[in-house]
PQR file of N, CA, C, O and H, with PARSE charges and radii, in Angstrom:
ATOM      1  N   UNK A   1      -0.589 -14.509 207.408 -0.4000 1.5000
ATOM      2  CA  UNK A   1      -1.552 -14.592 206.317 -0.0000 2.0000
ATOM      3  C   UNK A   1      -0.888 -15.169 205.076  0.5500 1.7000
ATOM      4  O   UNK A   1      -1.420 -16.116 204.496 -0.5500 1.4000
ATOM      5  N   UNK A   2       0.230 -14.648 204.653 -0.4000 1.5000
ATOM      6  CA  UNK A   2       0.970 -15.108 203.494 -0.0000 2.0000
ATOM      7  C   UNK A   2       1.302 -16.572 203.642  0.5500 1.7000
ATOM      8  O   UNK A   2       1.089 -17.373 202.732 -0.5500 1.4000
ATOM      9  H   UNK A   2       0.661 -13.879 205.124  0.4000 1.0000
ATOM     10  N   UNK A   3       1.830 -16.912 204.810 -0.4000 1.5000
ATOM     11  CA  UNK A   3       2.275 -18.281 205.046 -0.0000 2.0000
ATOM     12  C   UNK A   3       1.108 -19.281 204.932  0.5500 1.7000
ATOM     13  O   UNK A   3       1.242 -20.326 204.296 -0.5500 1.4000
ATOM     14  H   UNK A   3       2.003 -16.262 205.550  0.4000 1.0000
ATOM     15  N   UNK A   4      -0.048 -18.947 205.561 -0.4000 1.5000
ATOM     16  CA  UNK A   4      -1.197 -19.856 205.490 -0.0000 2.0000
ATOM     17  C   UNK A   4      -1.685 -20.018 204.043  0.5500 1.7000
ATOM     18  O   UNK A   4      -1.963 -21.126 203.585 -0.5500 1.4000
ATOM     19  H   UNK A   4      -0.157 -18.098 206.078  0.4000 1.0000
ATOM     20  N   UNK A   5      -1.781 -18.860 203.326 -0.4000 1.5000
ATOM     21  CA  UNK A   5      -2.276 -18.940 201.956 -0.0000 2.0000
ATOM     22  C   UNK A   5      -1.295 -19.720 201.066  0.5500 1.7000
ATOM     23  O   UNK A   5      -1.730 -20.470 200.193 -0.5500 1.4000
ATOM     24  H   UNK A   5      -1.555 -17.960 203.699  0.4000 1.0000
ATOM     25  N   UNK A   6      -0.009 -19.559 201.267 -0.4000 1.5000
ATOM     26  CA  UNK A   6       0.935 -20.236 200.443 -0.0000 2.0000
ATOM     27  C   UNK A   6       0.948 -21.735 200.794  0.5500 1.7000
ATOM     28  O   UNK A   6       1.129 -22.583 199.921 -0.5500 1.4000
ATOM     29  H   UNK A   6       0.345 -18.949 201.976  0.4000 1.0000
ATOM     30  N   UNK A   7       0.754 -22.042 202.077 -0.4000 1.5000
ATOM     31  CA  UNK A   7       0.708 -23.453 202.492 -0.0000 2.0000
ATOM     32  C   UNK A   7      -0.519 -24.116 201.822  0.5500 1.7000
ATOM     33  O   UNK A   7      -0.434 -25.269 201.400 -0.5500 1.4000
ATOM     34  H   UNK A   7       0.607 -21.353 202.786  0.4000 1.0000
ATOM     35  N   UNK A   8      -1.620 -23.422 201.724 -0.4000 1.5000
ATOM     36  CA  UNK A   8      -2.810 -23.958 201.077 -0.0000 2.0000
ATOM     37  C   UNK A   8      -2.529 -24.196 199.590  0.5500 1.7000
ATOM     38  O   UNK A   8      -2.897 -25.231 199.035 -0.5500 1.4000
ATOM     39  H   UNK A   8      -1.690 -22.485 202.066  0.4000 1.0000
ATOM     40  N   UNK A   9      -1.887 -23.245 198.973 -0.4000 1.5000
ATOM     41  CA  UNK A   9      -1.542 -23.353 197.558 -0.0000 2.0000
ATOM     42  C   UNK A   9      -0.618 -24.552 197.336  0.5500 1.7000
ATOM     43  O   UNK A   9      -0.830 -25.339 196.413 -0.5500 1.4000
ATOM     44  H   UNK A   9      -1.588 -22.404 199.424  0.4000 1.0000
ATOM     45  N   UNK A  10       0.356 -24.685 198.139 -0.4000 1.5000
ATOM     46  CA  UNK A  10       1.356 -25.780 198.062 -0.0000 2.0000
ATOM     47  C   UNK A  10       0.598 -27.082 198.236  0.5500 1.7000
ATOM     48  O   UNK A  10       0.803 -27.995 197.437 -0.5500 1.4000
ATOM     49  H   UNK A  10       0.528 -24.046 198.889  0.4000 1.0000
ATOM     50  N   UNK A  11      -0.246 -27.219 199.211 -0.4000 1.5000
ATOM     51  CA  UNK A  11      -0.979 -28.430 199.496 -0.0000 2.0000
ATOM     52  C   UNK A  11      -1.875 -28.779 198.307  0.5500 1.7000
ATOM     53  O   UNK A  11      -1.955 -29.941 197.908 -0.5500 1.4000
ATOM     54  H   UNK A  11      -0.413 -26.477 199.860  0.4000 1.0000
ATOM     55  N   UNK A  12      -2.532 -27.797 197.756 -0.4000 1.5000
ATOM     56  CA  UNK A  12      -3.461 -28.080 196.641 -0.0000 2.0000
ATOM     57  C   UNK A  12      -2.671 -28.518 195.414  0.5500 1.7000
ATOM     58  O   UNK A  12      -3.119 -29.371 194.648 -0.5500 1.4000
ATOM     59  H   UNK A  12      -2.467 -26.854 198.081  0.4000 1.0000
ATOM     60  N   UNK A  13      -1.491 -27.928 195.235 -0.4000 1.5000
ATOM     61  CA  UNK A  13      -0.640 -28.325 194.073 -0.0000 2.0000
ATOM     62  C   UNK A  13      -0.156 -29.779 194.205  0.5500 1.7000
ATOM     63  O   UNK A  13      -0.169 -30.570 193.262 -0.5500 1.4000
ATOM     64  H   UNK A  13      -1.127 -27.235 195.857  0.4000 1.0000
ATOM     65  N   UNK A  14       0.266 -30.068 195.429 -0.4000 1.5000
ATOM     66  CA  UNK A  14       0.766 -31.458 195.693 -0.0000 2.0000
ATOM     67  C   UNK A  14      -0.416 -32.484 195.567  0.5500 1.7000
ATOM     68  O   UNK A  14      -0.247 -33.566 195.005 -0.5500 1.4000
ATOM     69  H   UNK A  14       0.277 -29.425 196.195  0.4000 1.0000
ATOM     70  N   UNK A  15      -1.551 -32.129 196.078 -0.4000 1.5000
ATOM     71  CA  UNK A  15      -2.744 -33.027 195.925 -0.0000 2.0000
ATOM     72  C   UNK A  15      -3.095 -33.267 194.480  0.5500 1.7000
ATOM     73  O   UNK A  15      -3.377 -34.393 194.069 -0.5500 1.4000
ATOM     74  H   UNK A  15      -1.689 -31.250 196.534  0.4000 1.0000
ATOM     75  N   UNK A  16      -3.074 -32.228 193.735 -0.4000 1.5000
ATOM     76  CA  UNK A  16      -3.413 -32.295 192.246 -0.0000 2.0000
ATOM     77  C   UNK A  16      -2.436 -33.234 191.557  0.5500 1.7000
ATOM     78  O   UNK A  16      -2.810 -34.117 190.785 -0.5500 1.4000
ATOM     79  H   UNK A  16      -2.845 -31.314 194.068  0.4000 1.0000
ATOM     80  N   UNK A  17      -1.109 -32.990 191.888 -0.4000 1.5000
ATOM     81  CA  UNK A  17      -0.055 -33.783 191.218 -0.0000 2.0000
ATOM     82  C   UNK A  17      -0.215 -35.272 191.565  0.5500 1.7000
ATOM     83  O   UNK A  17      -0.149 -36.136 190.690 -0.5500 1.4000
ATOM     84  H   UNK A  17      -0.806 -32.272 192.515  0.4000 1.0000
ATOM     85  N   UNK A  18      -0.432 -35.558 192.890 -0.4000 1.5000
ATOM     86  CA  UNK A  18      -0.504 -36.937 193.316 -0.0000 2.0000
ATOM     87  C   UNK A  18      -1.773 -37.619 192.784  0.5500 1.7000
ATOM     88  O   UNK A  18      -1.747 -38.795 192.420 -0.5500 1.4000
ATOM     89  H   UNK A  18      -0.485 -34.857 193.600  0.4000 1.0000
ATOM     90  N   UNK A  19      -2.856 -36.885 192.746 -0.4000 1.5000
ATOM     91  CA  UNK A  19      -4.122 -37.478 192.167 -0.0000 2.0000
ATOM     92  C   UNK A  19      -3.903 -37.817 190.663  0.5500 1.7000
ATOM     93  O   UNK A  19      -4.321 -38.877 190.197 -0.5500 1.4000
ATOM     94  H   UNK A  19      -2.877 -35.930 193.042  0.4000 1.0000
ATOM     95  N   UNK A  20      -3.271 -36.941 189.951 -0.4000 1.5000
ATOM     96  CA  UNK A  20      -3.001 -37.229 188.591 -0.0000 2.0000
ATOM     97  C   UNK A  20      -2.059 -38.432 188.427  0.5500 1.7000
ATOM     98  O   UNK A  20      -2.261 -39.267 187.546 -0.5500 1.4000
ATOM     99  H   UNK A  20      -2.932 -36.080 190.330  0.4000 1.0000
ATOM    100  N   UNK A  21      -1.053 -38.510 189.264 -0.4000 1.5000
ATOM    101  CA  UNK A  21      -0.072 -39.601 189.217 -0.0000 2.0000
ATOM    102  C   UNK A  21      -0.797 -40.901 189.499  0.5500 1.7000
ATOM    103  O   UNK A  21      -0.565 -41.895 188.812 -0.5500 1.4000
ATOM    104  H   UNK A  21      -0.889 -37.832 189.980  0.4000 1.0000
ATOM    105  N   UNK A  22      -1.663 -40.915 190.488 -0.4000 1.5000
ATOM    106  CA  UNK A  22      -2.418 -42.094 190.834 -0.0000 2.0000
ATOM    107  C   UNK A  22      -3.319 -42.568 189.736  0.5500 1.7000
ATOM    108  O   UNK A  22      -3.473 -43.772 189.532 -0.5500 1.4000
ATOM    109  H   UNK A  22      -1.851 -40.107 191.047  0.4000 1.0000
ATOM    110  N   UNK A  23      -3.911 -41.653 189.031 -0.4000 1.5000
ATOM    111  CA  UNK A  23      -4.758 -42.009 187.923 -0.0000 2.0000
ATOM    112  C   UNK A  23      -3.952 -42.645 186.779  0.5500 1.7000
ATOM    113  O   UNK A  23      -4.439 -43.518 186.061 -0.5500 1.4000
ATOM    114  H   UNK A  23      -3.785 -40.675 189.197  0.4000 1.0000
ATOM    115  N   UNK A  24      -2.732 -42.188 186.638 -0.4000 1.5000
ATOM    116  CA  UNK A  24      -1.844 -42.659 185.506 -0.0000 2.0000
ATOM    117  C   UNK A  24      -1.087 -43.921 185.880  0.5500 1.7000
ATOM    118  O   UNK A  24      -0.544 -44.590 185.001 -0.5500 1.4000
ATOM    119  H   UNK A  24      -2.336 -41.478 187.221  0.4000 1.0000
ATOM    120  N   UNK A  25      -1.037 -44.267 187.175 -0.4000 1.5000
ATOM    121  CA  UNK A  25      -0.247 -45.422 187.655 -0.0000 2.0000
ATOM    122  C   UNK A  25      -0.990 -46.270 188.583  0.5500 1.7000
ATOM    123  O   UNK A  25      -0.511 -46.518 189.690 -0.5500 1.4000
ATOM    124  H   UNK A  25      -1.479 -43.724 187.889  0.4000 1.0000
ATOM    125  N   UNK A  26      -2.167 -46.752 188.205 -0.4000 1.5000
ATOM    126  CA  UNK A  26      -2.994 -47.573 189.113 -0.0000 2.0000
ATOM    127  C   UNK A  26      -2.295 -48.843 189.611  0.5500 1.7000
ATOM    128  O   UNK A  26      -2.474 -49.267 190.753 -0.5500 1.4000
ATOM    129  H   UNK A  26      -2.555 -46.550 187.306  0.4000 1.0000
ATOM    130  N   UNK A  27      -1.498 -49.432 188.720 -0.4000 1.5000
ATOM    131  CA  UNK A  27      -0.792 -50.679 189.094 -0.0000 2.0000
ATOM    132  C   UNK A  27       0.276 -50.430 190.185  0.5500 1.7000
ATOM    133  O   UNK A  27       0.499 -51.278 191.049 -0.5500 1.4000
ATOM    134  H   UNK A  27      -1.353 -49.088 187.793  0.4000 1.0000
ATOM    135  N   UNK A  28       0.905 -49.296 190.130 -0.4000 1.5000
ATOM    136  CA  UNK A  28       1.891 -48.923 191.170 -0.0000 2.0000
ATOM    137  C   UNK A  28       1.196 -48.667 192.538  0.5500 1.7000
ATOM    138  O   UNK A  28       1.683 -49.059 193.599 -0.5500 1.4000
ATOM    139  H   UNK A  28       0.723 -48.607 189.428  0.4000 1.0000
ATOM    140  N   UNK A  29       0.060 -48.005 192.447 -0.4000 1.5000
ATOM    141  CA  UNK A  29      -0.738 -47.723 193.672 -0.0000 2.0000
ATOM    142  C   UNK A  29      -1.203 -49.051 194.294  0.5500 1.7000
ATOM    143  O   UNK A  29      -1.153 -49.215 195.513 -0.5500 1.4000
ATOM    144  H   UNK A  29      -0.335 -47.686 191.585  0.4000 1.0000
ATOM    145  N   UNK A  30      -1.644 -49.970 193.479 -0.4000 1.5000
ATOM    146  CA  UNK A  30      -2.081 -51.260 193.985 -0.0000 2.0000
ATOM    147  C   UNK A  30      -0.913 -52.060 194.612  0.5500 1.7000
ATOM    148  O   UNK A  30      -1.056 -52.696 195.657 -0.5500 1.4000
ATOM    149  H   UNK A  30      -1.685 -49.837 192.488  0.4000 1.0000
ATOM    150  N   UNK A  31       0.245 -51.997 193.925 -0.4000 1.5000
ATOM    151  CA  UNK A  31       1.441 -52.699 194.505 -0.0000 2.0000
ATOM    152  C   UNK A  31       1.849 -52.139 195.826  0.5500 1.7000
ATOM    153  O   UNK A  31       2.205 -52.879 196.743 -0.5500 1.4000
ATOM    154  H   UNK A  31       0.361 -51.481 193.076  0.4000 1.0000
ATOM    155  N   UNK A  32       1.799 -50.812 195.936 -0.4000 1.5000
ATOM    156  CA  UNK A  32       2.127 -50.203 197.203 -0.0000 2.0000
ATOM    157  C   UNK A  32       1.136 -50.586 198.326  0.5500 1.7000
ATOM    158  O   UNK A  32       1.524 -50.878 199.457 -0.5500 1.4000
ATOM    159  H   UNK A  32       1.510 -50.210 195.191  0.4000 1.0000
ATOM    160  N   UNK A  33      -0.119 -50.569 197.969 -0.4000 1.5000
ATOM    161  CA  UNK A  33      -1.115 -50.983 198.980 -0.0000 2.0000
ATOM    162  C   UNK A  33      -0.914 -52.410 199.387  0.5500 1.7000
ATOM    163  O   UNK A  33      -0.994 -52.726 200.574 -0.5500 1.4000
ATOM    164  H   UNK A  33      -0.434 -50.332 197.050  0.4000 1.0000
ATOM    165  N   UNK A  34      -0.658 -53.271 198.461 -0.4000 1.5000
ATOM    166  CA  UNK A  34      -0.387 -54.675 198.802 -0.0000 2.0000
ATOM    167  C   UNK A  34       0.811 -54.864 199.722  0.5500 1.7000
ATOM    168  O   UNK A  34       0.768 -55.638 200.679 -0.5500 1.4000
ATOM    169  H   UNK A  34      -0.593 -53.014 197.496  0.4000 1.0000
ATOM    170  N   UNK A  35       1.897 -54.128 199.406 -0.4000 1.5000
ATOM    171  CA  UNK A  35       3.098 -54.203 200.268 -0.0000 2.0000
ATOM    172  C   UNK A  35       2.785 -53.756 201.660  0.5500 1.7000
ATOM    173  O   UNK A  35       3.194 -54.385 202.636 -0.5500 1.4000
ATOM    174  H   UNK A  35       1.932 -53.500 198.628  0.4000 1.0000
ATOM    175  N   UNK A  36       2.055 -52.663 201.757 -0.4000 1.5000
ATOM    176  CA  UNK A  36       1.670 -52.079 203.110 -0.0000 2.0000
ATOM    177  C   UNK A  36       0.901 -53.113 203.899  0.5500 1.7000
ATOM    178  O   UNK A  36       1.230 -53.382 205.054 -0.5500 1.4000
ATOM    179  H   UNK A  36       1.722 -52.152 200.964  0.4000 1.0000
ATOM    180  N   UNK A  37      -0.132 -53.706 203.284 -0.4000 1.5000
ATOM    181  CA  UNK A  37      -1.017 -54.601 204.100 -0.0000 2.0000
ATOM    182  C   UNK A  37      -0.319 -55.945 204.364  0.5500 1.7000
ATOM    183  O   UNK A  37      -0.580 -56.584 205.383 -0.5500 1.4000
ATOM    184  H   UNK A  37      -0.399 -53.487 202.346  0.4000 1.0000
ATOM    185  N   UNK A  38       0.577 -56.384 203.439 -0.4000 1.5000
ATOM    186  CA  UNK A  38       1.342 -57.607 203.774 -0.0000 2.0000
ATOM    187  C   UNK A  38       2.249 -57.336 204.963  0.5500 1.7000
ATOM    188  O   UNK A  38       2.373 -58.193 205.837 -0.5500 1.4000
ATOM    189  H   UNK A  38       0.788 -55.865 202.611  0.4000 1.0000
ATOM    190  N   UNK A  39       2.877 -56.192 205.024 -0.4000 1.5000
ATOM    191  CA  UNK A  39       3.754 -55.848 206.108 -0.0000 2.0000
ATOM    192  C   UNK A  39       2.911 -55.755 207.411  0.5500 1.7000
ATOM    193  O   UNK A  39       3.328 -56.266 208.450 -0.5500 1.4000
ATOM    194  H   UNK A  39       2.777 -55.495 204.313  0.4000 1.0000
ATOM    195  N   UNK A  40       1.743 -55.112 207.349 -0.4000 1.5000
ATOM    196  CA  UNK A  40       0.926 -55.032 208.530 -0.0000 2.0000
ATOM    197  C   UNK A  40       0.448 -56.384 209.032  0.5500 1.7000
ATOM    198  O   UNK A  40       0.345 -56.591 210.241 -0.5500 1.4000
ATOM    199  H   UNK A  40       1.405 -54.698 206.504  0.4000 1.0000
ATOM    200  N   UNK A  41       0.159 -57.294 208.136 -0.4000 1.5000
ATOM    201  CA  UNK A  41      -0.249 -58.667 208.504 -0.0000 2.0000
ATOM    202  C   UNK A  41       0.886 -59.382 209.196  0.5500 1.7000
ATOM    203  O   UNK A  41       0.693 -60.051 210.211 -0.5500 1.4000
ATOM    204  H   UNK A  41       0.243 -57.126 207.154  0.4000 1.0000
ATOM    205  N   UNK A  42       2.118 -59.230 208.615 -0.4000 1.5000
ATOM    206  CA  UNK A  42       3.249 -59.876 209.304 -0.0000 2.0000
ATOM    207  C   UNK A  42       3.538 -59.296 210.688  0.5500 1.7000
ATOM    208  O   UNK A  42       3.890 -60.024 211.617 -0.5500 1.4000
ATOM    209  H   UNK A  42       2.275 -58.687 207.790  0.4000 1.0000
ATOM    210  N   UNK A  43       3.387 -57.999 210.810 -0.4000 1.5000
ATOM    211  CA  UNK A  43       3.538 -57.409 212.152 -0.0000 2.0000
ATOM    212  C   UNK A  43       2.530 -57.914 213.134  0.5500 1.7000
ATOM    213  O   UNK A  43       2.869 -58.213 214.279 -0.5500 1.4000
ATOM    214  H   UNK A  43       3.101 -57.408 210.055  0.4000 1.0000
ATOM    215  N   UNK A  44       1.254 -58.020 212.695 -0.4000 1.5000
ATOM    216  CA  UNK A  44       0.235 -58.552 213.565 -0.0000 2.0000
ATOM    217  C   UNK A  44       0.481 -59.973 213.978  0.5500 1.7000
ATOM    218  O   UNK A  44       0.217 -60.340 215.123 -0.5500 1.4000
ATOM    219  H   UNK A  44       0.978 -57.778 211.765  0.4000 1.0000
ATOM    220  N   UNK A  45       0.983 -60.785 213.068 -0.4000 1.5000
ATOM    221  CA  UNK A  45       1.262 -62.173 213.365 -0.0000 2.0000
ATOM    222  C   UNK A  45       2.427 -62.225 214.424  0.5500 1.7000
ATOM    223  O   UNK A  45       2.379 -63.031 215.353 -0.5500 1.4000
ATOM    224  H   UNK A  45       1.198 -60.487 212.138  0.4000 1.0000
ATOM    225  N   UNK A  46       3.409 -61.402 214.273 -0.4000 1.5000
ATOM    226  CA  UNK A  46       4.528 -61.415 215.178 -0.0000 2.0000
ATOM    227  C   UNK A  46       4.082 -60.948 216.583  0.5500 1.7000
ATOM    228  O   UNK A  46       4.584 -61.453 217.587 -0.5500 1.4000
ATOM    229  H   UNK A  46       3.448 -60.747 213.518  0.4000 1.0000
ATOM    230  N   UNK A  47       3.137 -59.981 216.654 -0.4000 1.5000
ATOM    231  CA  UNK A  47       2.703 -59.483 217.938 -0.0000 2.0000
ATOM    232  C   UNK A  47       1.854 -60.528 218.670  0.5500 1.7000
ATOM    233  O   UNK A  47       1.877 -60.595 219.899 -0.5500 1.4000
ATOM    234  H   UNK A  47       2.729 -59.570 215.839  0.4000 1.0000
ATOM    235  N   UNK A  48       1.108 -61.340 217.921 -0.4000 1.5000
ATOM    236  CA  UNK A  48       0.253 -62.334 218.504 -0.0000 2.0000
ATOM    237  C   UNK A  48       0.988 -63.589 219.008  0.5500 1.7000
ATOM    238  O   UNK A  48       0.399 -64.432 219.686 -0.5500 1.4000
ATOM    239  H   UNK A  48       1.090 -61.286 216.922  0.4000 1.0000
ATOM    240  N   UNK A  49       2.243 -63.697 218.676 -0.4000 1.5000
ATOM    241  CA  UNK A  49       3.039 -64.916 219.144 -0.0000 2.0000
ATOM    242  C   UNK A  49       3.440 -64.774 220.530  0.5500 1.7000
ATOM    243  O   UNK A  49       4.091 -65.663 221.078 -0.5500 1.4000
ATOM    244  H   UNK A  49       2.721 -63.012 218.125  0.4000 1.0000
TER
END
């Protein structure tokens, strides 16, 4: 019981922190998304060869 409840509290605290960070750093979020999708596109091109 304690473990489950603490895990929920930890998860909620992390989510709150990350949501706040994303709101304060939209350009960094966008850069990370762009890097991710560029990497995925390169991987798909390599697979199709």
